[in-house]
C-alpha positions, 0 to 999 in steps of 0.5 A, spaced: 467 501 512 460 505 514 457 509 508 460 516 508 467 514 511 473 515 508 479 511 507 485 514 511 490 514 505 496 516 510 494 510 515 494 505 509 501 508 506 504 507 513 502 500 513 505 498 506 511 502 508 511 497 514 510 491 510 516 493 506 520 494 512 528 494 509 526 493 502 528 499 498 522 502 494 525 501 488 525 493 489 517 493 491 516 498 486 518 493 481 515 487 484 508 491 483 510 494 476 509 501 478 514 507 479 518 508 485 515 515 485 508 512 485 510 507 490 512 513 494 506 517 493 502 511 496 506 510 502 505 518 503 498 517 503 497 522 496 495 516 492 490 510 493 493 504 491 489 500 486 486 494 487 491 490 483 497 493 488 493 491 494 492 484 491 499 484 490 501 486 496 496 481 500 500 475 496 507 478 497 506 479 505 501 474 506 496 480 509 489 481 507 487 486 503 482 488 509 488 489 513 492 493 509 486 498 508 483 498 515 489 495 520 
């Protein structure tokens, strides 16, 4: 990303929600070792996912961290 450009947390959250599909937030949150409430905040763009969460999502859904962040 160019210097000064901000991460679009809403877009990141929507991509994560899309990856989750029909899986319940509780299920994915348990896999990521976070609370369902924390995952909800990530999906709504209120909180940035940690690097650990991004890596876990990347491995689980076979998507690159770059795709999760930038689409």
